[in-house]
C-alpha positions as CSV (number, residue, x, y, z in Angstrom):
1,X,3.5,-39.2,-0.5
2,X,6.8,-40.2,-1.9
3,X,5.1,-42.1,-4.7
4,X,3.1,-39.0,-5.6
5,X,6.3,-36.9,-5.6
6,X,8.1,-39.3,-7.9
7,X,5.1,-39.5,-10.2
8,X,5.1,-35.7,-10.5
9,X,8.8,-35.7,-11.1
10,X,8.6,-38.2,-13.9
11,X,5.6,-36.3,-15.5
12,X,7.6,-33.1,-15.4
13,X,10.6,-34.9,-16.9
14,X,8.4,-36.0,-19.8
15,X,7.2,-32.4,-20.3
16,X,10.7,-31.0,-20.2
17,X,11.8,-33.6,-22.8
18,X,8.9,-32.8,-25.0
19,X,9.7,-29.1,-24.8
20,X,13.4,-29.7,-25.6
21,X,12.2,-31.5,-28.7
22,X,10.6,-28.4,-30.0
23,X,12.4,-25.8,-32.1
24,X,14.0,-23.0,-30.1
25,X,11.4,-20.4,-31.4
26,X,8.6,-22.7,-30.2
27,X,10.3,-23.1,-26.8
28,X,10.5,-19.4,-26.4
29,X,6.9,-19.0,-27.4
30,X,5.9,-21.6,-24.9
31,X,7.9,-19.8,-22.1
32,X,6.1,-16.5,-23.0
33,X,2.7,-18.2,-22.9
34,X,3.4,-19.7,-19.5
35,X,4.8,-16.4,-18.2
36,X,1.7,-14.5,-19.2
37,X,-0.6,-17.1,-17.7
38,X,1.3,-16.9,-14.4
39,X,0.9,-13.1,-14.5
40,X,-2.8,-13.4,-15.2
41,X,-3.2,-15.9,-12.3
42,X,-1.4,-13.7,-9.9
43,X,-3.4,-10.7,-11.0
44,X,-6.6,-12.6,-10.4
45,X,-5.3,-13.6,-6.9
46,X,-4.5,-10.0,-6.1
47,X,-7.9,-8.8,-7.3
48,X,-9.6,-11.3,-5.0
49,X,-7.5,-10.2,-2.1
50,X,-8.2,-6.5,-2.8
51,X,-12.0,-7.3,-3.0
52,X,-11.9,-9.2,0.3
53,X,-10.0,-6.3,2.0
54,X,-12.5,-3.8,0.6
55,X,-15.4,-5.8,1.9
56,X,-13.7,-6.2,5.3
57,X,-12.9,-2.5,5.5
58,X,-16.5,-1.6,4.6
59,X,-17.7,-3.8,7.4
60,X,-15.1,-2.1,9.7
61,X,-13.7,-5.5,10.8
62,X,-10.2,-4.7,9.8
63,X,-8.0,-1.6,9.8
64,X,-4.5,-0.7,8.7
65,X,-2.2,0.3,11.6
66,X,1.1,2.0,11.2
67,X,3.8,1.1,13.7
68,X,7.5,1.9,13.9
69,X,9.8,-1.0,13.1
70,X,12.0,-1.6,16.1
71,X,14.9,-2.9,13.9
72,X,15.3,0.6,12.4
73,X,14.5,-0.5,8.8
74,X,11.5,1.8,8.6
75,X,7.7,1.8,8.9
76,X,5.5,-1.2,8.6
77,X,1.8,-1.6,8.1
78,X,-0.2,-4.3,9.9
79,X,-3.5,-5.5,8.6
80,X,-5.6,-7.0,11.3
81,X,-8.7,-6.8,13.5
82,X,-9.5,-3.5,15.2
């Protein structure tokens, strides 16, 4: 496991050095590309979670339950089995 971690670290180090060798405008462009891809990835994850929740709701396996937070910070929703 440690070898794998070191291997990843050195690979990332090489990537960082390659990015640092780019002109600043290209570095900023690369950051923007990565940021947008992360957003797209998260959006896809959320869409899958919503689709799963809708399927579960339609099958009446799960429900949303409101309960009062005992710490006084407000309401909380719990998603779970009926």
